[in-house]
N, C-alpha and C positions, 0 to 999 in steps of 0.2 A: 724468315726475315722480312719478307714482303708484307705479311699479315701484321707483324709487330710494328712495322713502319707506318702502316695505315692507321693503327690504333693510336700511335703517338701523334700523328698529324690531326686526327679527329679530336684528341684531347687539347691540342694547341688551338684549334678553331673554337672549341667550347670555351676555353679560358679567355680567348680574345673577345668572344661575344659577351661573356660575363663582365669583362673589364669595361666594355663599352657601356653596359647598363649601370654598373656601379659608379663609373666616372660621371655619367649623366646625372645620377642621383646626387652625387657629391656636389656637382655644380649647382643643381637646383636648391639644395639645402644651403649652400653658401650664399646664394642670392636671397633666400628667404630670411636668413639669420639676421641680416642687417635691419630689415624692417621690424622683425620681432624684437630686437634689442632697442630700437627706437621707441617702440610702443611701451616696453618695460620702463625705460628712462622717463618717458612722458607721463606715465601713470604714477611713478613713485612719489613726486612731490605732493600730489593731491592726496594719495593714501596716507602719507606722513602727516599732512595738515589735518585731515579728518581724525586720525588717531590721536593727535595731540589735543584737538578740540574736545573729543569725547573724554579723554583722560582728565582734562582740566575740569570738566563739569563733574566727573565722578570723584575727583580728588578734593576740590575746593568747595564742595557743597555737602550738606548733611542729608542728601536724599538717598533713600534705599530703593533703588530701581531694580526691577525684576531681572534685567539683563546684566546687572553689575553686582548682584548680591550672591555670595557663595552659599550654596545649599548646605544644610547641616549634615545630612546623611545622603550623599549622592548614590543612587543605585543604578542608573542607566546613563550610558554615554553614546554619542554618535561620532563616527569617523567619516569625513568626506575625503575620498581618495581620488586624486587626480592622476590619470595616466593618458596615453595617447590613443588615437584611433588606429594607427598603423604601427607596424613593427620596423625591422631593419634599423634599429637604433641602439644596438649593443645592449648594455645592461640597464638602459634607461627605465624601462617598465619594471624589470625584476627588482631593482634596488628600492624603488618607491613602494612596491607591493610588500617587500620584505620589511621595510620601515613600518608600514601599517600593521603588519602581522605582529611585530615586536610591541607596538603600542597596544594592540588588542590584548596581547598576553599580559602586559603590565596592568591594564585596566581590569581585566578579569581576575588578576591576582589580588586586586583591591576590593573584590566583591562586586564589581559593576557589570551589568549586562551591556553588551556592545551591539549596536546596529550600524549598518554601513550605507553610505550614499556614494554612488560610483559615477565618475566622470571619465569617459573614454571607453572604447570598445575592448581594449586590452584588459581593463579591470572587470568589465562585464563578462568577458570570455573566461577569465580566471575563476570568477565566482561560479559561473555556470558549469564549468568543467568539474569543479569540486563540490557542486551541488550545495553551495552556501547561499543563504538568503540575503537579500538587500532590500532596503526600504524603497529606493528609487534610483534610477540611473539616467544619465544624459550622454548621448553619443553624437558624433558628428561635430565638426567645427573646432576640434582641438588644435589644429594647425594654425587657425586664424580665429581666436576667440572673439565672441561678440558679447557686449555688455548685457544684452537681453537675457542671455543664458545665465550670467552671473546673478541677475535679478531673480530669475526663477529659482536658482539654487538657494539664494539668500532667503527668499520668501518661504521655501519649503522647510529649511532648517530652523528659522525663527519660529514658524508655526509649531514645529515639533518641540522646540525649547519652551515655548509658552504653555503648551499643553501639559496637564498634570501627568506625572509618571504612572499613576494608576490607570490612566486612559491611553497609555502608549507613548507618553512624552519622554524627554530626556533631560538630564541635569547638566550635562557637559557636551560641548561640541568641539571636536578637534579636526583640523585640516592637515592632510599629508600630501606634499607635492615636491617636485624636483626644483630646486632653486638654481637659477643660472648664475654661476660664479665666473666662468671664463669659457673660452672655446673648448678647453680641454677638461674642465671640471664642472660637474653638475651634481650638487649635493642634495640628497633627500632631506626635507625639513618638516618638522612637526610643530604646529602652532595651536594652542588652545584658543579658540575663537570666542567661545562663550562658556561661562561668565567672563566678562571683559577683564583682562589683566591690565591693570593700570601701569602705564609706562612713563608717565610724567608725574612729578611731585615727589619722587623718591630722592631723598637727600644723598648727595655724594659724600662718602666717608672722608674724602680728602679736603672737603670744604667746610668752613665754619662761619656762622653768622651771615649766611647768605639770605638776603631778603627775598621771600617767596612772592610771586605775583598775586595781585588781588583781582578777583573777577566779580562782575555783576551780571546777573542773568535776567533777561527779559523774554517772555513774561515771568517765567520762573524756571528753576532747574529741571523740574519734571518735564515740562513741555520741551525744553531744549534737548533733553536726553531722548524723548520720544521722536524728535525730529532728526537728531544726529545718528542715533544707533542704526536705523535701517541703512543710511548712507554709509556708515562705517563698515557694516557687514558686507554690503555690496562691493565696496571698494577693496576690501581685503580679499574677497573671493575673486574678483576680477584680476587683481594683481597676482594672485596665485595662479590663475589660468594663464596670464601672460608670461609669468616666470616659467611655467611648465612648457609652454609652447616654444619659448626661446631655447630652453634647455634641450627640448626634443630635437630641434633643428641642428643644434650644435652636436648632439650625440649622433644623429644620423650622418652628419658630415664626417665626423671622426670615424664612425663605423665603415662608411663607404670608402673613405681614404685607405683604411686598413685593408678592406676587401680588394681595392684596386692594386695595392702593393702586393698582396698575396697572389693576385692573378698574374702580375708581372713576374713574380718568382716562379709560378707554375709554368708560364710560357717559356721562361729561360731554361728551366730544368728539362721540360719535355723537348725543347729544341735541341738541347745537348744530347738527350737520349735518342732522338730521331736521327741526328747526324751520326751518332755512333752506329745505330742500326743500318743506316744507309751505307756507311763506310764498310761495315761487315759484309753487307750484301754485295758491294762492288768487289771487295777482296775475294769473296767466294766465287763470283762470276769469273774473275781473272784466273783464279786457280783452276776452275773447270775448263776454261779455254786453253790454258797452258797444258793441262793434263791431256786434253783431247789432241792437241798438236803433237805432244810427245808420243802419244799412242799411234798416230798416223805415221810419224817418222820411223818408228820401230817396225 
């Protein structure tokens, strides 16, 4: 009984130590999620405005720009996968990697060769473990994204998109990341970044005889697109990085809260078992004392 009691007490101490760690990580994530949410909200209006501006130029001009023109026979596609540098975030990384794998399957079913660009150590580790190749990767700073990293990613994928497919270029670029919905929900999302999908100028089926806006471009639509598209790509990439960071902090807080609750349950269960073992030990000792006293009387 004594050995069993020592085992239970050791497990209680281990669970208490684990609870201190998970509780501290939960509080750290809770403090960081507020700043991450503020950065997402601050970047959203700018990203929407740039998207609307680029869509307006693409919709209300007769320019056939390289970044807005659909290729006739696309043969190669690129996937930019956003994960985190650290784990302990529940299914955060697993669900976005699964989303990217499903996208790859669909693209390959359409006869397209797929290349990957990786953001975050978890994606790099996943591909390295399975010995899968990637074009380029970026690690570090996923908890607090910087705009300079978004510029590097945008420059790399635009260069690959402009390059002919015969020389290793791609016809499509997709980004896959976790979108922050709420503190409890983080949804993996896939967006085709290039060629540009026009989001403005599509007529609403429920409206009739709506006057469409008139635009004048100076110096001309080509120059406006050349100036806007790099900004558009950078803003979309940076927004995806901010969304992923906020979703990661929320996922970590949720996972650590669950771990702390499980530690509490383990402490409670092992305390009950330790009390039972201690009571059994005391009962055995009393029985031995009573039995020894009866033997002396006889």
